[in-house]
Backbone bond lengths (Angstrom), bond angles and torsions (degrees), N, CA, C in turn:
res aa  C-N    CA-C-N  psi(-1)  N-CA   C-N-CA  omega(-1)  CA-C   N-CA-C  phi
1 M - - - 1.412 - - 1.583 111.92 -
2 P 1.298 120.62 -2.29 1.432 116.84 -175.49 1.495 114.13 -67.89
3 H 1.437 116.40 -16.40 1.497 113.65 -178.78 1.531 109.22 -90.48
4 A 1.293 125.33 -8.32 1.459 126.77 -176.66 1.592 110.11 -57.53
5 P 1.367 117.78 -52.24 1.461 113.26 -179.89 1.548 117.33 -60.53
6 Q 1.379 111.70 -36.40 1.477 115.14 175.78 1.468 113.52 -64.98
7 H 1.337 116.48 -37.39 1.475 122.42 174.68 1.578 110.94 -59.06
8 A 1.308 112.95 -48.83 1.453 122.11 179.74 1.509 112.98 -58.71
9 D 1.377 116.10 -40.48 1.470 119.38 175.03 1.455 112.45 -65.33
10 V 1.327 122.36 -41.23 1.451 126.73 179.30 1.511 108.14 -63.50
11 A 1.302 114.28 -45.98 1.491 114.39 -176.84 1.591 113.00 -68.08
12 G 1.328 110.98 -35.27 1.507 116.20 176.46 1.562 109.61 -63.56
13 A 1.323 116.16 -44.08 1.430 118.80 -175.18 1.560 107.95 -69.82
14 E 1.275 122.48 -34.45 1.388 123.38 173.61 1.521 113.62 -63.93
15 L 1.328 114.20 -40.61 1.519 120.96 176.63 1.538 106.85 -62.12
16 D 1.282 122.17 -51.37 1.461 125.41 -177.43 1.588 107.19 -55.84
17 T 1.244 117.48 -47.85 1.482 119.88 -179.63 1.481 111.82 -60.14
18 A 1.455 117.41 -44.62 1.405 121.98 -175.21 1.513 109.92 -70.00
19 L 1.334 119.46 -37.29 1.510 119.86 176.45 1.464 113.86 -63.59
20 R 1.347 120.53 -32.14 1.379 126.39 -176.15 1.546 109.29 -77.18
21 G 1.293 117.63 -42.72 1.464 119.45 -171.39 1.548 113.82 -117.56
22 G 1.328 121.45 -10.48 1.440 123.75 -179.97 1.521 111.17 66.60
23 P 1.293 119.35 -164.63 1.446 126.44 7.33 1.509 112.55 -79.12
24 F 1.352 117.08 175.37 1.374 122.84 -173.48 1.504 113.81 -51.97
25 H 1.349 118.28 -53.50 1.464 120.39 -179.19 1.557 115.22 -60.53
26 V 1.329 116.63 -27.37 1.459 121.13 179.02 1.529 108.09 -70.66
27 A 1.304 117.62 -45.97 1.427 126.10 -176.93 1.483 110.37 -67.37
28 L 1.375 118.33 -40.13 1.504 121.83 171.60 1.453 113.14 -59.39
29 R 1.255 115.81 -47.66 1.442 119.66 -177.87 1.544 110.84 -61.31
30 A 1.382 111.97 -44.95 1.516 116.96 -175.32 1.553 106.57 -67.41
31 A 1.296 120.04 -37.57 1.485 122.90 -178.20 1.552 108.94 -62.50
32 I 1.313 115.00 -47.97 1.525 118.71 -179.23 1.528 106.05 -63.63
33 A 1.266 122.08 -44.76 1.475 122.95 -179.77 1.442 111.74 -59.42
34 A 1.380 115.51 -47.27 1.468 117.47 -178.78 1.507 114.27 -65.20
35 R 1.330 120.74 -25.70 1.412 120.08 176.83 1.562 112.63 -87.76
36 G 1.352 112.86 -11.23 1.491 116.56 178.67 1.553 113.58 69.56
37 L 1.301 115.62 33.67 1.471 121.15 -175.81 1.482 112.72 -101.76
38 P 1.343 124.19 123.03 1.438 119.73 173.31 1.567 109.31 -73.99
39 L 1.303 116.45 154.99 1.446 120.01 -174.05 1.515 116.78 -56.82
40 Q 1.409 114.98 -29.37 1.460 118.65 172.72 1.517 114.60 -58.96
41 R 1.414 111.27 -40.99 1.458 118.82 177.04 1.505 112.93 -65.00
42 V 1.345 116.60 -40.05 1.430 120.60 -179.62 1.531 104.99 -65.96
43 Q 1.316 122.94 -43.83 1.337 126.70 -178.60 1.626 111.73 -56.27
44 H 1.410 110.55 -42.62 1.450 116.53 178.99 1.439 113.12 -68.47
45 H 1.331 119.03 -37.11 1.564 121.87 174.09 1.526 111.06 -62.62
46 L 1.360 115.72 -38.74 1.436 118.37 -175.99 1.583 106.69 -67.53
47 A 1.397 117.88 -36.51 1.375 120.47 -174.96 1.498 108.14 -67.54
48 R 1.346 116.28 -33.36 1.443 118.74 176.54 1.506 114.85 -66.50
49 H 1.346 114.50 -24.11 1.446 121.35 175.52 1.577 114.07 -85.67
50 G 1.363 114.32 0.44 1.405 121.49 177.74 1.526 111.64 82.03
51 V 1.321 116.76 27.55 1.484 121.78 -178.08 1.553 104.84 -124.09
52 S 1.275 119.14 131.22 1.443 127.14 -176.84 1.535 107.70 -110.47
53 V 1.308 118.39 110.09 1.425 129.07 176.91 1.532 113.88 -136.24
54 G 1.252 117.60 124.85 1.486 122.98 -179.26 1.552 113.29 -67.94
55 V 1.369 110.10 149.64 1.510 113.85 174.30 1.434 114.38 -56.76
56 T 1.346 117.62 -36.21 1.472 122.85 175.46 1.471 115.28 -55.31
57 S 1.368 113.53 -47.63 1.366 120.37 -178.24 1.551 109.37 -62.81
58 L 1.348 116.52 -49.93 1.397 118.57 178.50 1.463 112.87 -52.97
59 S 1.396 116.50 -44.43 1.509 121.23 177.02 1.467 111.26 -54.81
60 Y 1.387 118.05 -48.97 1.416 122.20 -177.40 1.529 111.06 -65.20
61 W 1.307 116.67 -31.89 1.635 120.59 179.46 1.500 105.05 -63.70
62 Q 1.300 117.35 -50.08 1.476 116.78 -172.99 1.530 115.41 -77.10
63 Q 1.286 115.04 -18.54 1.498 121.27 170.59 1.559 115.70 -76.97
64 G 1.360 112.77 -22.09 1.484 119.21 -169.02 1.455 117.27 83.31
65 A 1.348 116.08 9.21 1.414 120.72 -178.52 1.588 110.00 -75.62
66 R 1.274 118.89 -29.72 1.436 126.14 174.65 1.510 111.64 -137.90
67 R 1.334 115.49 161.81 1.455 122.58 179.51 1.535 109.00 -125.31
68 P 1.267 113.24 138.79 1.517 114.53 178.68 1.528 106.78 -68.20
69 Q 1.415 114.26 131.00 1.429 121.38 178.10 1.410 118.08 -127.91
70 R 1.412 113.00 -44.55 1.489 119.11 -176.44 1.538 110.32 -66.83
71 P 1.402 115.64 155.53 1.470 119.50 -174.95 1.586 106.95 -56.27
72 E 1.335 116.52 -42.10 1.513 115.22 -178.80 1.540 108.96 -58.75
73 S 1.344 117.34 -39.91 1.468 119.10 -175.43 1.516 107.51 -69.42
74 L 1.276 122.15 -38.43 1.366 122.04 176.05 1.490 116.51 -61.87
75 R 1.357 111.45 -35.56 1.524 117.55 174.60 1.568 106.90 -61.58
76 A 1.288 114.35 -43.49 1.450 118.02 178.20 1.518 113.05 -59.53
77 V 1.290 122.69 -35.13 1.394 124.78 -175.14 1.558 106.79 -73.58
78 R 1.313 118.36 -36.01 1.461 122.76 174.79 1.495 111.24 -65.13
79 A 1.455 118.17 -43.84 1.370 120.45 173.50 1.530 117.27 -60.37
80 L 1.392 114.59 -33.11 1.412 121.76 -175.33 1.631 105.60 -71.45
81 E 1.324 119.22 -30.87 1.426 117.45 179.23 1.522 107.44 -67.49
82 E 1.297 124.62 -33.77 1.394 125.43 175.66 1.507 114.27 -71.31
83 I 1.343 115.73 -49.27 1.455 124.12 -179.12 1.413 109.35 -58.78
84 L 1.419 120.93 -45.89 1.508 121.71 -174.80 1.634 109.80 -91.28
85 R 1.365 113.62 12.44 1.533 116.56 174.86 1.464 111.52 56.99
86 L 1.324 116.32 49.53 1.515 123.55 -177.76 1.579 108.02 -102.46
87 P 1.238 115.89 156.00 1.560 115.96 174.18 1.565 111.85 -62.43
88 E 1.267 119.60 140.36 1.459 126.43 -178.37 1.533 109.04 -52.88
89 E 1.349 115.96 131.07 1.416 125.05 -179.65 1.487 119.00 75.56
90 S 1.335 117.66 2.71 1.450 121.90 -168.86 1.567 107.57 -74.19
91 L 1.281 118.92 -38.40 1.530 116.94 177.39 1.537 110.44 -80.28
92 I 1.367 116.65 -41.82 1.505 118.69 173.79 1.487 113.43 -52.00
93 R 1.339 117.44 -47.03 1.378 123.33 -176.49 1.617 111.18 -59.71
94 L 1.256 118.42 -44.96 1.383 123.17 175.08 1.533 114.64 -63.35
95 L 1.366 115.71 -36.89 1.445 120.81 179.54 1.568 107.17 -65.00
96 A 1.347 116.90 -41.24 1.461 118.99 -178.55 1.511 111.70 -73.62
97 E 1.344 119.57 -31.25 1.432 119.87 -171.69 1.464 117.02 -89.05
98 T 1.414 119.72 -6.60 1.424 121.18 -173.58 1.465 109.89 -101.05
99 G 1.263 121.03 0.14 1.475 122.58 -172.83 1.528 113.58 -72.47
100 E 1.372 116.42 -34.02 1.509 114.66 -169.95 1.566 107.50 -128.19
101 R 1.364 118.77 8.78 1.454 117.83 -177.15 1.491 113.81 -77.39
102 R 1.337 117.67 138.43 1.436 121.40 177.77 1.569 106.05 -129.19
103 P 1.323 112.68 154.39 1.426 120.98 179.24 1.575 109.40 -59.15
104 G 1.303 116.30 139.34 1.471 113.98 175.43 1.413 123.36 86.46
105 R 1.394 113.22 -6.75 1.435 117.29 176.15 1.561 110.81 -141.39
106 P 1.300 115.09 148.48 1.488 122.40 -177.15 1.565 108.59 -61.49
107 A 1.288 121.50 144.43 1.359 123.88 173.78 1.515 111.33 -67.15
108 A 1.353 114.05 124.43 1.448 121.63 179.62 1.481 113.94 -86.06
109 V 1.396 116.93 -6.41 1.387 119.77 -179.50 1.522 114.21 -79.89
110 R 1.258 122.95 131.35 1.411 120.53 175.17 1.582 107.74 -65.23
111 S 1.213 118.15 145.30 1.468 121.35 176.08 1.516 111.31 -70.70
112 Y 1.390 116.92 153.80 1.426 120.96 -174.81 1.511 108.06 -62.95
113 R 1.325 116.83 -39.08 1.408 124.64 -176.61 1.563 109.92 -60.39
114 S 1.322 115.03 -43.03 1.481 120.37 -174.23 1.625 104.58 -70.91
115 L 1.309 116.91 -32.90 1.518 116.30 179.75 1.564 108.58 -71.75
116 V 1.330 115.08 -38.96 1.449 118.89 -178.80 1.614 110.09 -63.21
117 E 1.388 114.12 -46.16 1.427 120.19 177.71 1.518 110.91 -58.84
118 A 1.395 116.26 -41.80 1.476 117.54 178.63 1.598 111.70 -67.28
119 S 1.238 116.97 -34.30 1.465 122.76 175.53 1.518 111.43 -64.64
120 D 1.376 116.59 -41.63 1.470 120.11 178.91 1.606 107.48 -65.13
121 A 1.368 110.82 -49.63 1.500 115.20 176.45 1.484 117.69 -53.34
122 L 1.360 113.99 -41.97 1.418 119.89 175.65 1.532 116.53 -59.00
123 R 1.342 115.47 -43.45 1.408 119.33 177.63 1.610 110.65 -60.19
124 D 1.309 111.57 -39.31 1.496 117.40 -175.06 1.548 106.29 -68.11
125 L 1.323 117.67 -41.49 1.399 122.23 -177.65 1.618 114.16 -68.03
126 L 1.406 111.55 -36.68 1.435 117.01 175.09 1.553 112.63 -67.94
127 A 1.383 111.69 -36.33 1.438 116.39 175.50 1.470 114.47 -63.72
128 E 1.318 115.78 -35.28 1.426 123.68 177.55 1.511 113.88 -64.34
129 L 1.388 110.64 -35.47 1.433 117.54 179.24 1.513 111.58 -82.58
130 G 1.303 118.61 -18.48 1.382 128.18 177.34 1.526 111.33 74.91
131 V 1.282 115.18 42.65 1.601 118.36 -178.36 1.490 103.61 -133.37
132 P 1.328 114.82 147.02 1.490 121.98 175.85 1.516 107.89 -74.16
133 L 1.299 112.27 167.14 1.493 116.45 -176.16 1.472 113.51 -67.00
134 D 1.275 123.60 -37.72 1.473 126.30 178.22 1.550 109.50 -83.49
135 G 1.246 121.40 -24.04 1.450 123.32 -178.95 1.520 117.73 64.29
136 G 1.286 111.36 16.73 1.536 115.74 -179.74 1.515 114.42 79.20
137 L 1.278 116.55 11.98 1.511 123.52 179.39 1.524 115.73 -116.57
138 Q 1.354 115.62 138.64 1.399 122.05 173.64 1.584 108.86 -103.42
139 S 1.301 115.44 134.65 1.521 116.33 -177.97 1.610 106.29 -83.08
140 L 1.334 113.16 129.80 1.448 118.95 173.12 1.583 111.48 -102.71
141 G 1.349 110.81 -31.96 1.520 118.09 177.54 1.525 108.50 -155.50
142 H 1.371 113.18 144.08 1.495 117.64 179.63 1.450 105.77 -147.96
143 H 1.328 114.28 114.69 1.519 122.38 -177.58 1.538 109.52 -116.18
144 E 1.281 117.73 124.30 1.457 121.46 178.93 1.500 112.27 -116.98
145 R 1.313 117.28 144.81 1.416 122.01 170.03 1.559 108.33 -131.53
146 V 1.358 111.91 121.15 1.406 119.58 -172.77 1.541 108.07 -110.06
147 R 1.273 116.38 139.74 1.503 120.77 -179.94 1.509 110.34 -114.98
148 I 1.370 113.72 127.83 1.465 119.48 174.49 1.565 108.32 -109.55
149 G 1.300 113.59 124.92 1.486 121.70 -168.21 1.490 114.06 -81.48
150 P 1.307 116.92 -174.30 1.485 122.73 -174.78 1.662 108.31 -70.18
151 R 1.262 116.02 -24.26 1.477 116.26 179.83 1.521 108.43 -92.79
152 R 1.281 119.20 15.31 1.449 127.00 -179.69 1.543 113.09 66.39
153 E 1.374 112.94 19.15 1.429 121.01 175.49 1.480 119.37 -80.59
154 L 1.312 122.59 159.30 1.422 125.91 170.11 1.569 105.34 -74.55
155 A 1.406 118.81 94.75 1.361 117.82 -175.59 1.524 116.04 -79.90
156 G 1.362 114.44 -23.41 1.423 115.29 175.85 1.496 111.93 162.57
157 R 1.309 120.47 177.10 1.458 121.45 -178.94 1.512 107.16 -149.36
158 E 1.338 117.28 156.75 1.479 125.85 163.74 1.559 112.70 -120.70
159 A 1.246 116.74 145.70 1.467 123.83 -175.67 1.481 110.20 -132.43
160 Q 1.286 115.65 130.89 1.475 121.73 172.00 1.571 108.37 -116.48
161 H 1.375 112.53 127.85 1.545 115.47 -176.32 1.547 106.36 -120.30
162 I 1.216 113.45 141.60 1.510 123.79 166.48 1.486 105.87 -117.33
163 V 1.344 115.78 115.10 1.507 122.07 -175.22 1.495 111.97 -122.52
164 R 1.295 117.30 168.20 1.400 124.00 174.30 1.567 108.98 -140.51
165 A 1.332 112.83 130.40 1.418 117.85 -175.33 1.525 112.71 -78.57
166 H 1.309 119.86 130.47 1.488 120.65 174.72 1.462 116.49 -103.58
167 R 1.388 112.31 14.68 1.460 117.19 167.13 1.553 108.41 -156.05
168 D 1.277 116.21 163.66 1.495 121.91 -174.61 1.527 108.76 -74.61
169 G 1.366 117.65 151.12 1.390 125.77 168.48 1.592 115.06 85.18
170 V 1.280 117.09 11.65 1.475 116.81 179.51 1.491 109.23 -74.64
171 D 1.401 117.61 127.73 1.407 120.50 -176.56 1.510 115.30 -135.53
172 R 1.391 117.44 14.02 1.437 123.46 179.72 1.550 111.83 -154.71
173 F 1.333 112.27 163.40 1.442 121.14 173.33 1.541 108.94 -131.72
174 V 1.341 116.66 143.00 1.426 117.51 179.62 1.549 110.43 -108.78
175 A 1.341 112.40 113.33 1.435 120.65 -174.72 1.548 109.72 -91.16
176 V 1.288 116.73 135.71 1.481 124.80 -177.32 1.521 112.02 -116.90
177 H 1.292 117.82 125.73 1.491 123.15 178.50 1.550 105.72 -119.99
178 H 1.365 116.90 124.58 1.445 117.88 174.84 1.609 106.99 -113.15
179 G 1.251 114.87 107.94 1.466 120.28 179.60 1.465 117.57 -66.19
180 D 1.307 121.74 162.88 1.401 124.31 173.69 1.527 111.67 -67.08
181 P 1.370 119.14 157.06 1.510 121.74 177.34 1.485 108.62 -51.42
182 G 1.356 118.33 134.29 1.413 127.52 -178.57 1.488 114.89 86.99
183 C 1.295 117.58 4.64 1.528 120.08 178.54 1.460 115.20 -66.31
184 V 1.289 121.72 168.69 1.424 125.29 179.10 1.554 109.69 -131.39
185 P 1.336 110.38 91.63 1.512 111.51 -174.25 1.581 116.18 -57.46
186 E 1.314 115.81 -28.08 1.470 121.68 179.31 1.522 108.15 -62.07
187 R 1.299 123.92 -24.63 1.375 125.15 176.90 1.563 119.02 -92.83
188 M 1.221 114.58 -4.26 1.443 124.28 176.16 1.542 114.20 -79.24
189 A 1.326 115.68 149.99 1.488 118.67 -179.54 1.473 110.15 -132.33
190 V 1.381 115.68 144.81 1.428 122.76 -179.33 1.581 106.27 -106.52
191 R 1.273 113.81 134.40 1.450 121.86 173.77 1.477 118.49 -118.34
192 A 1.309 117.67 120.43 1.460 121.58 -179.83 1.559 105.66 -87.58
193 L 1.423 115.23 119.30 1.479 117.41 -169.03 1.505 114.23 -109.40
194 E 1.319 118.11 -24.18 1.424 119.67 -175.85 1.534 110.56 -161.63
195 N 1.276 114.62 125.59 1.526 124.73 177.46 1.482 115.60 54.37
196 C 1.244 114.15 32.76 1.613 117.99 174.83 1.499 105.89 -163.22
197 R 1.405 113.02 166.55 1.502 120.60 176.16 1.528 104.71 -137.66
198 T 1.322 111.57 155.96 1.519 118.36 -176.97 1.553 109.57 -76.32
199 G 1.334 113.11 131.73 1.448 119.46 169.83 1.532 114.61 -103.83
200 R 1.192 117.13 -131.11 1.507 119.87 176.74 1.536 114.04 -69.10
201 V 1.232 116.73 140.02 1.523 125.52 175.96 1.380 109.80 -123.58
202 L 1.407 116.14 128.01 1.425 121.69 -178.59 1.492 106.77 -123.97
203 R 1.306 117.90 148.35 1.526 120.50 -176.17 1.533 105.23 -131.76
204 H 1.390 114.61 150.22 1.482 121.32 171.11 1.492 107.75 -130.16
205 H 1.263 115.47 103.79 1.536 119.08 -172.63 1.549 113.20 -64.41
206 P 1.368 120.23 -43.48 1.405 116.48 -177.92 1.503 119.55 -56.29
207 T 1.463 114.91 -31.82 1.414 115.93 -178.69 1.556 114.06 -108.17
208 G 1.388 116.14 1.00 1.403 119.96 179.43 1.525 115.00 75.49
209 L 1.285 115.18 22.97 1.500 119.41 -179.60 1.505 114.27 -91.88
210 L 1.339 111.41 140.00 1.472 118.50 171.39 1.574 106.37 -127.94
211 V 1.295 116.89 130.33 1.475 119.24 179.79 1.573 104.18 -125.90
212 A 1.345 114.12 131.76 1.478 119.65 -179.25 1.479 110.91 -132.91
213 E 1.346 116.77 139.27 1.442 123.24 168.78 1.519 107.91 -82.31
214 L 1.365 111.80 133.33 1.517 118.53 171.08 1.536 104.79 -116.79
215 L 1.336 115.58 113.78 1.432 126.87 -176.09 1.431 113.77 -83.00
216 F 1.289 122.33 131.74 1.410 125.38 173.53 1.528 109.18 -89.14
217 D 1.355 118.60 160.22 1.410 121.75 173.52 1.549 116.44 -92.82
218 T 1.405 112.52 12.45 1.395 115.41 179.47 1.537 106.05 -151.87
219 R 1.281 116.23 155.68 1.468 126.43 176.93 1.555 108.53 -94.32
220 L 1.343 114.14 116.79 1.456 112.39 -175.84 1.491 110.57 -84.64
221 R 1.378 113.57 152.71 1.414 119.61 172.54 1.522 112.06 -95.76
222 A 1.291 117.67 156.39 1.519 120.24 179.91 1.527 107.33 -53.34
223 G 1.294 114.90 129.41 1.452 123.95 178.12 1.512 114.23 92.55
224 E 1.339 117.74 -6.72 1.426 118.65 177.74 1.537 113.27 -84.24
225 S 1.287 119.50 146.44 1.464 120.89 -176.33 1.567 106.69 -106.12
226 F 1.330 115.78 163.00 1.470 119.77 -177.81 1.627 105.19 -155.90
227 L 1.395 111.68 145.76 1.467 119.55 178.56 1.439 108.74 -121.31
228 F 1.303 119.57 134.51 1.461 126.45 179.65 1.509 113.52 -146.17
229 R 1.264 118.82 162.28 1.502 122.76 -177.69 1.546 107.93 -143.98
230 Y 1.317 113.33 139.17 1.472 118.73 176.08 1.586 111.07 -148.84
231 G 1.333 116.95 166.83 1.418 116.62 179.72 1.552 107.68 -141.29
232 V 1.376 114.64 159.64 1.430 123.43 179.48 1.621 105.71 -126.16
233 E 1.277 117.51 126.46 1.398 123.01 175.62 1.513 103.94 -99.39
234 D 1.451 112.30 126.53 1.479 118.95 -172.30 1.557 105.26 -121.69
235 G 1.320 119.57 -110.97 1.410 124.61 177.14 1.483 114.81 72.76
236 T 1.372 119.16 20.03 1.427 122.59 -176.86 1.559 114.70 -104.06
237 A 1.314 117.22 -0.57 1.421 118.85 -178.26 1.559 107.57 -111.76
238 G 1.429 113.78 -177.62 1.445 117.93 -178.69 1.564 112.25 -85.98
239 V 1.333 116.79 -139.86 1.418 120.38 -175.47 1.452 111.59 -71.01
240 S 1.349 119.00 126.58 1.494 128.69 174.42 1.501 112.94 -81.12
241 H 1.314 114.05 140.58 1.537 117.11 177.24 1.553 112.29 -123.13
242 E 1.342 115.90 -12.44 1.438 114.38 179.61 1.506 109.51 -168.82
243 Y 1.317 118.88 166.39 1.457 127.74 173.75 1.491 112.85 -132.28
244 V 1.289 118.47 120.94 1.456 119.82 -175.62 1.543 111.99 -123.28
245 R 1.303 114.41 154.87 1.448 120.02 -179.63 1.481 106.54 -138.34
246 A 1.367 114.57 127.93 1.506 121.41 -179.83 1.509 107.98 -104.46
247 F 1.384 112.96 139.59 1.481 121.80 177.25 1.491 112.92 -123.53
248 D 1.227 114.64 130.25 1.418 123.43 177.93 1.555 110.42 -165.56
249 P 1.313 117.54 104.37 1.525 130.14 12.69 1.531 107.42 -81.93
250 A 1.395 113.53 -175.00 1.473 121.38 173.27 1.535 110.85 -58.90
251 G 1.258 117.68 160.87 1.507 122.08 179.40 1.453 113.48 -145.91
252 G 1.293 114.60 -163.19 1.484 118.34 -176.23 1.577 110.25 -87.11
253 Q 1.356 115.79 -143.02 1.474 118.07 -173.44 1.600 108.61 -72.65
254 Y 1.299 109.36 146.91 1.430 118.08 175.06 1.582 112.58 -133.66
255 A 1.263 117.74 130.10 1.451 121.62 -178.08 1.556 108.75 -128.06
256 L 1.244 118.85 131.98 1.475 121.68 178.28 1.455 111.32 -128.90
257 Q 1.306 115.06 125.74 1.511 122.95 178.85 1.477 109.83 -118.24
258 V 1.335 119.51 126.95 1.436 122.99 176.24 1.512 113.88 -113.97
259 R 1.292 120.85 112.51 1.464 125.78 -170.79 1.490 107.29 -108.57
260 F 1.368 115.30 130.01 1.432 122.69 -178.73 1.543 114.59 -102.69
261 D 1.267 117.06 151.95 1.436 124.05 172.37 1.524 111.37 -63.31
262 A 1.264 117.69 145.96 1.457 120.99 -170.41 1.588 109.22 -68.47
263 D 1.335 114.60 -25.05 1.491 121.85 176.11 1.596 113.64 -88.10
264 A 1.268 113.21 2.74 1.517 113.82 -176.03 1.464 108.23 -149.23
265 L 1.426 113.27 74.66 1.479 121.72 177.67 1.571 109.58 -95.12
266 P 1.327 116.02 132.59 1.513 112.97 179.72 1.486 114.15 -77.90
267 A 1.295 118.16 166.83 1.432 119.91 -176.33 1.565 107.20 -82.33
268 R 1.289 119.50 -39.02 1.435 124.31 -179.15 1.496 113.11 -142.19
269 C 1.444 115.72 149.70 1.491 118.03 174.83 1.508 106.83 -135.16
270 H 1.371 117.45 152.31 1.411 122.74 177.21 1.508 108.29 -148.83
271 R 1.295 114.08 156.04 1.478 123.71 172.62 1.484 107.74 -97.85
272 F 1.281 116.09 156.92 1.500 122.04 175.30 1.492 112.85 -151.19
273 T 1.330 118.02 163.94 1.429 121.02 170.97 1.575 107.87 -134.02
274 Q 1.369 112.33 167.20 1.407 115.06 -178.14 1.519 105.90 -157.10
275 N 1.387 119.36 128.19 1.370 119.50 -173.53 1.572 112.26 -70.20
276 S 1.314 119.64 -31.56 1.430 125.11 176.45 1.538 104.31 -154.87
277 P 1.436 115.08 168.46 1.432 119.58 -179.77 1.625 109.47 -60.95
278 A 1.332 118.10 -30.14 1.482 119.17 -176.05 1.538 111.79 -85.34
279 A 1.351 117.46 -12.72 1.461 122.04 -173.39 1.545 108.86 -83.65
280 P 1.339 117.51 150.38 1.455 119.92 173.42 1.591 112.29 -66.69
281 R 1.277 115.37 155.84 1.546 117.55 -177.44 1.561 107.90 -85.10
282 G 1.264 108.71 150.33 1.553 121.77 -179.82 1.406 109.47 -144.10
283 G 1.398 115.04 -169.18 1.455 123.15 179.36 1.420 114.71 54.97
284 R 1.398 119.89 29.53 1.409 124.61 177.76 1.517 113.84 -64.97
285 Q 1.298 115.92 130.44 1.444 120.51 -179.96 1.533 110.19 -146.75
286 E 1.317 115.52 121.70 1.457 121.29 179.75 1.543 111.80 -59.19
287 L 1.327 115.60 138.75 1.545 122.41 177.95 1.562 105.31 -120.73
288 P 1.325 114.57 118.87 1.489 114.83 178.50 1.484 109.08 -75.83
289 V 1.370 116.14 142.92 1.431 128.43 -177.08 1.531 106.19 -96.34
290 S 1.272 115.81 120.80 1.476 121.15 176.59 1.525 110.24 -87.72
291 E 1.311 116.65 119.18 1.494 117.56 178.79 1.552 111.28 -67.05
292 R 1.279 114.77 -22.02 1.495 115.67 -178.64 1.525 109.45 -79.56
293 H 1.334 117.52 -45.07 1.456 121.04 -177.11 1.528 112.95 -90.75
294 R 1.385 113.97 -21.48 1.478 121.22 177.48 1.512 113.77 56.27
295 S 1.386 117.20 38.63 1.371 121.06 -178.49 1.533 111.14 -153.75
296 V 1.375 112.90 159.98 1.429 125.49 176.04 1.499 109.05 -128.61
297 H 1.312 119.81 162.94 1.435 118.77 179.00 1.527 109.94 -155.43
298 L 1.258 118.60 161.05 1.469 124.38 170.76 1.549 107.49 -137.57
299 V 1.353 116.65 154.40 1.438 123.57 178.18 1.546 109.65 -131.68
300 E 1.263 118.46 126.69 1.465 125.10 177.02 1.529 105.48 -109.80
301 P 1.281 123.04 104.35 1.476 122.88 -176.62 1.555 111.83 -58.33
302 R 1.326 115.21 -32.53 1.530 121.68 177.68 1.466 106.96 -154.73
303 V 1.293 118.52 105.30 1.446 122.63 -179.66 1.458 118.55 -68.68
304 R 1.266 122.59 139.39 1.422 125.79 173.53 1.528 112.57 -100.15
305 S 1.299 118.27 166.26 1.471 119.81 -177.76 1.588 105.13 -64.82
306 G 1.323 111.63 136.09 1.453 118.33 179.41 1.530 110.59 137.32
307 I 1.298 119.64 -153.83 1.402 123.97 -167.90 1.554 108.61 -126.82
308 V 1.315 120.01 138.35 1.396 125.64 172.66 1.470 113.46 -135.95
309 G 1.253 122.01 140.86 1.565 117.81 -173.62 1.541 105.96 -162.34
310 I 1.410 109.26 179.03 1.391 121.52 173.99 1.455 109.82 -129.25
311 G 1.323 119.20 130.17 1.464 127.90 178.52 1.526 113.47 -114.69
312 W 1.313 111.82 156.59 1.560 113.47 179.03 1.467 112.01 -148.92
313 D 1.339 113.51 154.33 1.479 123.33 179.28 1.506 108.52 -110.81
314 W 1.329 114.29 134.02 1.480 116.34 -178.88 1.524 109.93 -86.81
315 E 1.255 119.33 -21.51 1.513 120.49 -174.04 1.451 107.27 -133.35
């Protein structure tokens, strides 16, 4: 038995290294090995947590042959963190961060933890404004135009919404802008452009969130539609690598156009989708960049709950 402590130390060191740098399957395999649990026991513990996952799936996950994607699988990953006595969000973070990373370039994907923190901050800001998340409005159409400036920064965006009230008395919309890492919400500005005016504006510096009321000049009745347009001036962060939009619940048509400065054209662009912040990215499709129009776009005829966006590489 004299070699058991040494073996445990090695396994623990490998686990620490894997949890810091990933990838997900290596960290999962190291965690299972460090705890000395056969996969059948891991499956049994998951069942006690109310999660059903086959031994074959667990084997594929730790080999890197498959990645957890479905909601039930993501529940299993969270349960594994508890079963394997790992830090909270350690496996989920790796699962979210390894989807788009390439050697030689910084990861353009926001970490899962940053998205969770932004979601928590958003709930607090909406509570301060005293409005529910949907605001009593259903989205029929949402068109966004994003501008990338000469320093490769997110310079700003404009949004046009077509909405329908699903209850009487709705007279406002809450716009949310999530700046790039390092942004300064205090220096951002909101512009009411059509059929609305700016009300209260709240900012949360740690997460880069800006939340603004856009007030209508009328109170909508249930079933009535309304069109309005607004913009956000940003330009306060460093180099931008992507623009994402989250939808919950599902909505109508969504169109996103990203326009680049003539002196800052990317090498490549692509669209992507994501079922949730913790899920890996999928639906990747290359988008050609026109030097004449300096823009790319995507259109979702009817958006589903989740995330859709456009990412780009500068080199």
